[in-house]
C-alpha positions as CSV (number, residue, x, y, z in Angstrom):
1,X,0.0,0.0,0.0
2,X,1.5,3.3,-1.1
3,X,0.3,6.5,0.6
4,X,1.3,10.0,-0.6
5,X,0.6,13.3,1.2
6,X,1.2,16.8,-0.1
7,X,0.2,20.3,0.9
8,X,-0.8,21.6,-2.6
9,X,-0.7,25.4,-1.7
10,X,-3.7,25.6,-4.0
11,X,-5.1,22.7,-6.0
12,X,-5.5,24.8,-9.2
13,X,-1.9,26.0,-8.9
14,X,-0.6,22.5,-8.4
15,X,-2.7,21.2,-11.3
16,X,-1.1,23.8,-13.5
17,X,2.3,22.6,-12.4
18,X,1.6,19.0,-13.5
19,X,0.7,17.5,-10.1
20,X,-2.1,15.3,-11.4
21,X,-0.1,13.9,-14.3
22,X,2.6,13.0,-11.8
23,X,0.2,11.7,-9.1
24,X,-1.6,9.2,-11.4
25,X,1.7,7.6,-12.4
26,X,2.8,6.9,-8.8
27,X,0.8,3.7,-8.2
28,X,-0.4,5.2,-5.0
29,X,-3.4,3.6,-3.3
30,X,-4.3,6.8,-1.3
31,X,-3.2,10.4,-1.9
32,X,-3.9,12.9,0.9
33,X,-3.8,16.6,0.0
34,X,-4.1,19.8,2.0
35,X,-4.6,23.5,1.4
36,X,-6.9,23.1,-1.6
37,X,-7.8,26.9,-1.6
38,X,-10.9,26.0,-3.6
39,X,-14.5,25.1,-3.4
40,X,-15.9,22.1,-5.2
41,X,-17.4,24.3,-8.0
42,X,-13.9,25.7,-8.6
43,X,-12.4,22.3,-9.3
44,X,-12.2,20.6,-12.7
45,X,-13.0,17.0,-13.3
46,X,-9.3,16.2,-13.2
47,X,-9.1,17.7,-9.8
48,X,-12.1,15.8,-8.5
49,X,-11.7,12.4,-10.1
50,X,-8.2,12.1,-11.6
51,X,-7.6,9.1,-13.7
52,X,-8.1,6.0,-11.5
53,X,-9.1,7.8,-8.4
54,X,-12.2,9.2,-6.6
55,X,-11.7,12.4,-4.7
56,X,-13.3,13.3,-1.4
57,X,-13.1,16.8,0.1
58,X,-13.7,18.9,3.1
59,X,-13.5,22.5,1.8
60,X,-13.3,25.6,3.9
61,X,-16.3,27.8,4.2
62,X,-14.0,30.7,3.4
63,X,-13.3,30.9,-0.3
64,X,-9.8,30.4,-1.5
65,X,-8.6,29.1,1.9
66,X,-7.5,25.8,3.5
67,X,-9.4,22.6,2.7
68,X,-8.3,19.0,2.6
69,X,-8.9,16.0,0.4
70,X,-8.4,12.2,0.0
71,X,-7.9,10.5,-3.4
72,X,-8.5,6.8,-3.3
73,X,-8.4,3.9,-5.8
74,X,-10.9,2.1,-3.6
75,X,-14.3,3.1,-2.3
76,X,-14.1,3.8,1.4
77,X,-16.6,2.3,3.8
78,X,-17.2,5.7,5.3
79,X,-16.2,9.3,5.0
80,X,-16.1,11.7,8.0
81,X,-15.7,15.4,7.5
82,X,-14.5,17.5,10.4
83,X,-14.1,16.8,14.1
84,X,-17.4,18.2,15.3
85,X,-16.0,21.5,16.5
86,X,-17.6,24.3,14.4
87,X,-14.8,26.9,15.0
88,X,-12.3,24.4,13.5
89,X,-14.5,22.6,11.0
90,X,-15.5,25.7,9.0
91,X,-11.8,26.0,7.9
92,X,-11.9,22.5,6.4
93,X,-9.0,20.8,8.1
94,X,-9.9,17.1,8.7
95,X,-11.2,14.4,6.4
96,X,-11.3,10.7,7.4
97,X,-11.8,7.8,5.1
98,X,-12.4,4.3,6.6
99,X,-11.3,1.1,4.9
100,X,-12.1,-1.9,7.0
101,X,-10.1,-1.5,10.3
102,X,-7.8,1.1,8.8
103,X,-8.6,4.8,8.6
104,X,-6.7,7.4,6.6
105,X,-7.0,11.0,7.7
106,X,-6.0,14.1,5.7
107,X,-5.1,16.7,8.3
108,X,-4.1,20.3,8.1
109,X,-3.1,22.1,11.4
110,X,-3.3,25.9,11.4
111,X,-0.2,28.0,10.9
112,X,0.5,30.7,13.4
113,X,3.1,32.3,11.2
114,X,0.9,35.2,10.0
115,X,0.4,36.7,13.5
116,X,-0.5,36.3,17.1
117,X,-4.2,35.9,16.3
118,X,-3.5,32.8,14.2
119,X,-1.2,31.4,16.8
120,X,-4.0,31.6,19.3
121,X,-6.2,29.7,16.9
122,X,-3.4,27.1,16.4
123,X,-3.1,26.5,20.1
124,X,-6.9,26.2,20.4
125,X,-6.8,23.6,17.6
126,X,-4.0,21.7,19.4
127,X,-5.9,21.7,22.7
128,X,-9.1,20.5,21.3
129,X,-7.5,18.0,18.9
130,X,-5.5,16.1,21.5
131,X,-8.5,14.4,23.1
132,X,-9.7,13.4,19.7
133,X,-6.3,11.8,19.0
134,X,-6.5,10.1,22.4
135,X,-9.8,8.6,21.4
136,X,-8.5,7.5,18.1
137,X,-5.5,5.8,19.8
138,X,-7.8,3.9,22.1
139,X,-10.4,2.9,19.6
140,X,-8.8,-0.4,18.5
141,X,-8.7,0.8,14.9
142,X,-5.5,1.5,12.9
143,X,-5.0,5.1,11.8
144,X,-2.6,7.0,9.5
145,X,-2.9,10.8,9.8
146,X,-1.3,12.3,6.7
147,X,-0.7,16.0,6.3
148,X,0.8,19.3,7.2
149,X,1.0,19.5,10.9
150,X,2.8,22.9,10.8
151,X,5.2,21.8,13.5
152,X,8.9,20.7,13.2
153,X,9.3,18.3,16.0
154,X,13.1,18.3,16.7
155,X,16.2,20.2,15.8
156,X,17.0,17.7,13.0
157,X,13.7,18.7,11.4
158,X,14.6,22.2,10.3
159,X,17.8,23.8,9.0
160,X,18.0,26.9,11.1
161,X,16.6,25.6,14.4
162,X,18.5,28.0,16.6
163,X,17.0,31.1,14.9
164,X,13.5,29.7,14.9
165,X,13.0,28.8,18.6
166,X,10.6,31.8,19.1
167,X,8.8,31.3,15.7
168,X,5.6,29.5,15.1
169,X,6.2,26.0,14.0
170,X,9.1,25.4,16.4
171,X,7.8,26.9,19.6
172,X,8.6,24.8,22.7
173,X,4.8,24.4,23.4
174,X,4.2,23.1,19.9
175,X,7.1,20.7,20.0
176,X,6.0,19.4,23.5
177,X,2.5,18.9,22.2
178,X,3.8,16.7,19.3
179,X,6.1,14.8,21.7
180,X,3.0,14.0,23.8
181,X,1.2,12.7,20.6
182,X,4.1,10.4,20.1
183,X,5.1,9.4,23.7
184,X,1.8,9.6,25.6
185,X,-0.6,8.4,22.8
186,X,1.9,6.1,21.2
187,X,1.5,7.4,17.7
188,X,4.5,6.9,15.4
189,X,6.3,9.4,13.1
190,X,6.6,6.9,10.3
191,X,9.1,8.8,8.2
192,X,11.5,9.2,11.2
193,X,11.0,5.6,12.2
194,X,12.7,4.6,9.0
195,X,14.8,7.6,8.0
196,X,17.2,9.0,10.6
197,X,19.1,11.3,8.3
198,X,19.2,15.1,8.8
199,X,18.3,17.7,6.1
200,X,15.2,15.8,5.0
201,X,12.6,18.5,4.6
202,X,9.1,18.9,3.1
203,X,8.6,22.7,3.1
204,X,10.7,25.6,1.9
205,X,10.0,29.3,2.2
206,X,9.6,31.1,-1.1
207,X,11.8,33.8,0.2
208,X,15.5,34.0,-0.8
209,X,17.1,30.7,-2.0
210,X,15.5,28.4,0.5
211,X,14.7,25.7,-2.0
212,X,18.0,25.9,-3.9
213,X,20.0,25.8,-0.6
214,X,17.7,23.3,1.1
215,X,16.9,25.6,4.0
216,X,13.7,23.8,4.9
217,X,11.4,22.4,7.5
218,X,10.0,18.9,7.9
219,X,6.4,19.7,8.9
220,X,4.5,17.2,6.7
221,X,4.0,13.8,8.4
222,X,2.4,10.4,8.2
223,X,1.5,9.7,11.9
224,X,0.3,6.2,12.5
225,X,-0.8,3.8,15.2
226,X,1.9,1.3,16.1
227,X,0.7,-1.8,14.2
228,X,0.2,-0.1,10.8
229,X,3.4,2.0,11.4
230,X,5.4,-1.3,11.9
231,X,4.3,-2.3,8.4
232,X,6.1,0.7,6.7
233,X,8.8,-0.5,4.4
234,X,10.2,2.6,2.6
235,X,9.9,6.4,2.7
236,X,10.9,9.1,0.3
237,X,10.4,12.9,-0.3
238,X,9.9,13.7,-4.0
239,X,11.9,16.7,-5.1
240,X,12.5,16.2,-8.8
241,X,9.6,18.5,-9.7
242,X,7.9,21.3,-7.7
243,X,4.1,21.3,-7.5
244,X,4.0,23.5,-4.3
245,X,6.2,25.1,-1.6
246,X,5.9,21.6,0.0
247,X,7.1,18.3,-1.4
248,X,5.2,15.0,-1.6
249,X,5.9,12.5,1.2
250,X,5.7,9.0,0.0
251,X,5.5,5.9,2.3
252,X,5.0,2.3,1.3
253,X,3.3,-0.2,3.8
254,X,3.2,-4.0,3.7
255,X,-0.6,-3.9,3.9
256,X,-3.5,-4.3,1.5
257,X,-6.7,-2.2,1.5
């Protein structure tokens, strides 16, 4: 089973850069996307049902903003949009697809980088989302949460960690929260379980020469419950083409849907 996750930074922009041609050639079973920046009526047939896939979406109520999606080769047993908290769900940040005892979730945590107001919203999301993660962990189901968590967990996960300790995405409170997800709830950072190397990033600022110099952050994850995480066999970050300011994270699992 191959799962890909990518923050598109706009589904229309990514489509124009060839994302769907690339995606449909990757033999992925599931592709999770974030930051659609579109409503359903803005999306073409290629964006909704690319060759071989059915798309499912949770769009933001605010036009041109946020939104998540799941593309699947297989019909899910059930689709769940949102976490049941209106202040969070109107931004379109959570979409769950159930396949037997495995659930794949496309998740997009808020960014606090644009100002203090958005950081307050990010902390609110984190506070309200942790009990939901706790319930998922104790449910007896297997979960893979794919997406842009907007937090670099450890110093290895961003190039300039010293200069970013007071910046959103690497704040001590954010990092401690993610540590609790892994250590208290026993979720697994699947990429890091397999790949210990430094300088493996999934997002680069558009400022300066961040991409060219690989001055990046690893903020996109596949976070899984222990049993399905143990079935991961290979991980990669695709950088040969650029569809977004993020790069696709590809993980293969020894599992069949």
